[in-house]
VEXZA-922139 format. One record per residue: x, y, z of N, C-alpha, C in turn; residue number from 1; residue in three letters. Coordinates in Angstrom, 3 decimals, decimal comma. Atoms other than C-alpha are relative to their C-alpha. Layout:
BEGIN
r n.u->X; n.v->Y; n.w->Z; ca.u->X; ca.v->Y; ca.w->Z; c.u->X; c.v->Y; c.w->Z; num->NUM; residu->ALA
...
! end
This chain:
BEGIN
r n.u->1,050; n.v->-1,388; n.w->-0,019; ca.u->-0,186; ca.v->0,039; ca.w->-0,025; c.u->0,872; c.v->1,319; c.w->-0,026; num->1; residu->MET
r n.u->-1,202; n.v->-0,884; n.w->-0,254; ca.u->3,143; ca.v->2,235; ca.w->1,026; c.u->0,367; c.v->0,477; c.w->-1,764; num->2; residu->MET
r n.u->-0,810; n.v->0,117; n.w->1,193; ca.u->4,573; ca.v->1,562; ca.w->-2,455; c.u->-1,318; c.v->1,123; c.w->-1,015; num->3; residu->TYR
r n.u->1,168; n.v->-1,093; n.w->0,486; ca.u->1,328; ca.v->3,283; ca.w->-4,119; c.u->-0,111; c.v->1,113; c.w->0,099; num->4; residu->LEU
r n.u->0,112; n.v->-0,833; n.w->-0,481; ca.u->1,182; ca.v->6,092; ca.w->-2,249; c.u->1,084; c.v->0,901; c.w->-1,018; num->5; residu->MET
r n.u->-1,080; n.v->-0,522; n.w->1,058; ca.u->4,461; ca.v->7,198; ca.w->-4,383; c.u->-0,748; c.v->0,151; c.w->-1,275; num->6; residu->PHE
r n.u->0,041; n.v->-0,521; n.w->1,336; ca.u->2,964; ca.v->6,948; ca.w->-7,793; c.u->-1,071; c.v->1,836; c.w->-0,153; num->7; residu->LEU
r n.u->0,698; n.v->-1,190; n.w->0,143; ca.u->0,570; ca.v->9,982; ca.w->-6,607; c.u->0,988; c.v->1,151; c.w->-0,096; num->8; residu->LEU
r n.u->-0,637; n.v->-1,021; n.w->-0,574; ca.u->1,711; ca.v->13,339; ca.w->-7,471; c.u->-1,038; c.v->1,464; c.w->-0,095; num->9; residu->TYR
r n.u->0,817; n.v->-1,375; n.w->-0,171; ca.u->-0,084; ca.v->16,789; ca.w->-6,693; c.u->0,590; c.v->0,997; c.w->-0,226; num->10; residu->PHE
r n.u->-0,712; n.v->-1,541; n.w->-0,343; ca.u->1,269; ca.v->19,788; ca.w->-7,657; c.u->-0,247; c.v->0,860; c.w->0,760; num->11; residu->PRO
r n.u->0,512; n.v->-0,945; n.w->-1,336; ca.u->1,636; ca.v->22,382; ca.w->-5,340; c.u->-0,459; c.v->1,572; c.w->-1,318; num->12; residu->GLU
r n.u->0,012; n.v->-1,559; n.w->0,261; ca.u->1,634; ca.v->25,257; ca.w->-8,203; c.u->-1,194; c.v->-0,600; c.w->-1,512; num->13; residu->ASP
r n.u->1,046; n.v->0,754; n.w->0,994; ca.u->-1,696; ca.v->24,464; ca.w->-10,377; c.u->0,000; c.v->0,134; c.w->-1,548; num->14; residu->LYS
r n.u->-0,462; n.v->-0,380; n.w->1,329; ca.u->-0,442; ca.v->25,793; ca.w->-13,787; c.u->0,672; c.v->-1,278; c.w->-0,936; num->15; residu->ARG
r n.u->-0,991; n.v->1,056; n.w->1,356; ca.u->1,185; ca.v->22,505; ca.w->-14,482; c.u->-1,838; c.v->-1,063; c.w->-0,293; num->16; residu->GLU
r n.u->0,774; n.v->0,282; n.w->0,520; ca.u->-2,453; ca.v->21,343; ca.w->-14,809; c.u->-0,760; c.v->0,219; c.w->-1,393; num->17; residu->TYR
r n.u->0,666; n.v->0,190; n.w->1,511; ca.u->-3,352; ca.v->22,726; ca.w->-18,102; c.u->0,695; c.v->-0,919; c.w->-0,939; num->18; residu->ILE
r n.u->-1,161; n.v->1,197; n.w->0,740; ca.u->-0,561; ca.v->20,790; ca.w->-20,165; c.u->-1,479; c.v->-1,301; c.w->0,240; num->19; residu->PRO
r n.u->0,955; n.v->0,890; n.w->-0,295; ca.u->-2,998; ca.v->17,757; ca.w->-18,931; c.u->-1,396; c.v->0,286; c.w->-0,242; num->20; residu->ALA
r n.u->0,988; n.v->-0,850; n.w->-0,092; ca.u->-5,894; ca.v->19,597; ca.w->-19,255; c.u->-0,608; c.v->0,032; c.w->-1,313; num->21; residu->PHE
r n.u->0,466; n.v->-0,204; n.w->1,556; ca.u->-5,703; ca.v->20,674; ca.w->-22,562; c.u->0,277; c.v->-1,371; c.w->-0,964; num->22; residu->ALA
r n.u->0,084; n.v->0,662; n.w->0,888; ca.u->-4,546; ca.v->17,233; ca.w->-24,004; c.u->-1,511; c.v->-0,784; c.w->0,307; num->23; residu->THR
r n.u->0,991; n.v->0,445; n.w->-0,179; ca.u->-7,414; ca.v->15,760; ca.w->-22,336; c.u->-1,780; c.v->0,506; c.w->-0,571; num->24; residu->MET
r n.u->1,346; n.v->-0,428; n.w->0,682; ca.u->-9,964; ca.v->17,959; ca.w->-24,082; c.u->0,532; c.v->0,061; c.w->-1,581; num->25; residu->ALA
r n.u->-0,328; n.v->0,618; n.w->1,174; ca.u->-8,013; ca.v->17,205; ca.w->-27,296; c.u->-0,611; c.v->-1,548; c.w->-0,545; num->26; residu->ILE
r n.u->0,459; n.v->1,488; n.w->-0,130; ca.u->-8,920; ca.v->13,759; ca.w->-26,682; c.u->-1,394; c.v->-0,490; c.w->-0,225; num->27; residu->PHE
r n.u->1,760; n.v->0,027; n.w->-0,151; ca.u->-12,639; ca.v->14,345; ca.w->-25,688; c.u->-0,330; c.v->0,234; c.w->-1,463; num->28; residu->VAL
r n.u->0,786; n.v->-1,117; n.w->1,008; ca.u->-12,982; ca.v->16,562; ca.w->-29,025; c.u->0,249; c.v->-0,842; c.w->-0,742; num->29; residu->LEU
r n.u->-0,553; n.v->1,922; n.w->0,850; ca.u->-11,327; ca.v->13,090; ca.w->-31,227; c.u->-1,127; c.v->-0,362; c.w->0,451; num->30; residu->ALA
r n.u->0,388; n.v->0,868; n.w->0,089; ca.u->-13,452; ca.v->11,274; ca.w->-29,712; c.u->-1,403; c.v->0,131; c.w->0,032; num->31; residu->ALA
r n.u->1,320; n.v->-0,636; n.w->0,421; ca.u->-17,076; ca.v->13,518; ca.w->-29,811; c.u->0,347; c.v->-0,380; c.w->-1,681; num->32; residu->VAL
r n.u->0,185; n.v->-0,546; n.w->1,906; ca.u->-15,873; ca.v->13,977; ca.w->-33,784; c.u->-0,376; c.v->-1,865; c.w->-0,388; num->33; residu->ALA
r n.u->0,411; n.v->1,464; n.w->-0,154; ca.u->-15,284; ca.v->9,890; ca.w->-33,938; c.u->-1,016; c.v->-0,501; c.w->0,066; num->34; residu->VAL
r n.u->1,802; n.v->0,440; n.w->-0,482; ca.u->-19,124; ca.v->9,173; ca.w->-32,634; c.u->-0,651; c.v->0,372; c.w->-1,167; num->35; residu->TRP
r n.u->0,237; n.v->0,208; n.w->1,342; ca.u->-20,351; ca.v->11,298; ca.w->-35,172; c.u->0,299; c.v->-0,770; c.w->-1,195; num->36; residu->ARG
r n.u->-0,007; n.v->1,049; n.w->1,398; ca.u->-18,913; ca.v->10,254; ca.w->-37,878; c.u->-0,263; c.v->-1,531; c.w->-0,139; num->37; residu->LEU
r n.u->0,263; n.v->1,160; n.w->0,022; ca.u->-19,134; ca.v->6,778; ca.w->-36,933; c.u->-2,116; c.v->0,194; c.w->-0,318; num->38; residu->ILE
r n.u->1,477; n.v->0,110; n.w->0,096; ca.u->-23,735; ca.v->7,572; ca.w->-36,372; c.u->0,281; c.v->0,266; c.w->-1,626; num->39; residu->ILE
r n.u->0,429; n.v->-0,283; n.w->0,969; ca.u->-23,486; ca.v->9,616; ca.w->-39,899; c.u->0,676; c.v->-0,914; c.w->-1,145; num->40; residu->LYS
r n.u->-0,091; n.v->1,435; n.w->0,745; ca.u->-21,706; ca.v->6,651; ca.w->-41,922; c.u->-1,296; c.v->-1,368; c.w->0,468; num->41; residu->ILE
r n.u->0,897; n.v->0,654; n.w->0,440; ca.u->-24,213; ca.v->4,668; ca.w->-40,538; c.u->-1,363; c.v->-0,310; c.w->-0,015; num->42; residu->SER
r n.u->0,936; n.v->-0,657; n.w->0,896; ca.u->-27,056; ca.v->6,367; ca.w->-41,169; c.u->0,116; c.v->-0,023; c.w->-1,555; num->43; residu->LYS
r n.u->-0,742; n.v->0,238; n.w->1,057; ca.u->-25,548; ca.v->6,112; ca.w->-44,759; c.u->-0,423; c.v->-1,469; c.w->-0,387; num->44; residu->LYS
r n.u->0,129; n.v->0,898; n.w->0,452; ca.u->-25,378; ca.v->2,632; ca.w->-44,906; c.u->-1,446; c.v->-0,613; c.w->0,253; num->45; residu->GLU
r n.u->1,324; n.v->1,076; n.w->-0,490; ca.u->-29,130; ca.v->1,700; ca.w->-43,201; c.u->-0,666; c.v->0,867; c.w->-1,542; num->46; residu->GLU
r n.u->0,653; n.v->-0,160; n.w->1,375; ca.u->-30,442; ca.v->4,020; ca.w->-46,190; c.u->0,143; c.v->-1,067; c.w->-1,593; num->47; residu->GLU
r n.u->-0,859; n.v->0,917; n.w->0,711; ca.u->-27,930; ca.v->2,072; ca.w->-48,503; c.u->-1,492; c.v->-1,919; c.w->0,238; num->48; residu->LYS
r n.u->0,342; n.v->1,521; n.w->0,359; ca.u->-29,451; ca.v->-1,200; ca.w->-47,370; c.u->-1,742; c.v->0,090; c.w->0,463; num->49; residu->THR
r n.u->0,940; n.v->-0,109; n.w->0,270; ca.u->-33,199; ca.v->0,036; ca.w->-46,959; c.u->-0,094; c.v->-0,059; c.w->-1,638; num->50; residu->LYS
r n.u->0,086; n.v->0,050; n.w->1,823; ca.u->-33,117; ca.v->0,576; ca.w->-50,845; c.u->0,118; c.v->-1,186; c.w->-0,284; num->51; residu->ASP
r n.u->-0,763; n.v->1,333; n.w->0,046; ca.u->-31,097; ca.v->-2,598; ca.w->-51,273; c.u->-1,821; c.v->-0,987; c.w->0,446; num->52; residu->LEU
r n.u->1,670; n.v->0,690; n.w->-0,670; ca.u->-34,557; ca.v->-4,299; ca.w->-49,059; c.u->-0,833; c.v->0,394; c.w->-1,619; num->53; residu->GLU
r n.u->1,309; n.v->0,202; n.w->0,469; ca.u->-36,912; ca.v->-3,032; ca.w->-51,164; c.u->0,270; c.v->-0,131; c.w->-1,579; num->54; residu->ALA
r n.u->-0,113; n.v->0,242; n.w->1,152; ca.u->-35,271; ca.v->-3,228; ca.w->-54,510; c.u->0,066; c.v->-1,841; c.w->-0,372; num->55; residu->LYS
r n.u->0,016; n.v->1,466; n.w->-0,407; ca.u->-35,398; ca.v->-7,346; ca.w->-52,886; c.u->-1,656; c.v->0,059; c.w->-0,321; num->56; residu->LEU
r n.u->1,860; n.v->0,452; n.w->-0,436; ca.u->-39,289; ca.v->-7,382; ca.w->-52,048; c.u->-0,192; c.v->0,437; c.w->-1,408; num->57; residu->LYS
r n.u->0,776; n.v->-0,015; n.w->1,686; ca.u->-39,759; ca.v->-5,877; ca.w->-56,104; c.u->0,335; c.v->-1,027; c.w->-0,579; num->58; residu->GLU
r n.u->-0,235; n.v->1,098; n.w->0,768; ca.u->-38,063; ca.v->-8,466; ca.w->-57,607; c.u->-0,528; c.v->-1,398; c.w->0,191; num->59; residu->GLN
r n.u->0,660; n.v->1,092; n.w->-0,957; ca.u->-39,530; ca.v->-10,890; ca.w->-55,076; c.u->-1,525; c.v->-0,432; c.w->-0,826; num->60; residu->ASP
r n.u->0,799; n.v->0,290; n.w->0,958; ca.u->-42,512; ca.v->-9,938; ca.w->-56,522; c.u->-0,745; c.v->0,369; c.w->-1,216; num->61; residu->ASN
r n.u->0,319; n.v->0,249; n.w->1,724; ca.u->-42,293; ca.v->-9,645; ca.w->-60,526; c.u->0,063; c.v->-1,546; c.w->0,116; num->62; residu->LYS
r n.u->-0,219; n.v->1,225; n.w->-0,085; ca.u->-40,810; ca.v->-13,382; ca.w->-59,310; c.u->-1,469; c.v->-0,859; c.w->-0,390; num->63; residu->LYS
r n.u->1,301; n.v->0,385; n.w->-0,787; ca.u->-44,097; ca.v->-14,157; ca.w->-57,994; c.u->-0,698; c.v->-0,145; c.w->-0,953; num->64; residu->SER
r n.u->1,304; n.v->-0,031; n.w->0,952; ca.u->-46,293; ca.v->-13,177; ca.w->-60,903; c.u->0,104; c.v->-0,386; c.w->-1,216; num->65; residu->LEU
! end
């Protein structure tokens, strides 16, 4: 337990937190951007799938007649 206490470091000068916050902000913004990109691509793929299903149903209806 005593060994773990040496790993913690809380700086007296709070300006040392600025680079860590900036790095965290960059990664959070990148994660949100990737998340939005995945949603956008997923919606496009969903639309393509619906179009393909409609075409297949149309072909199936033509074959059954």
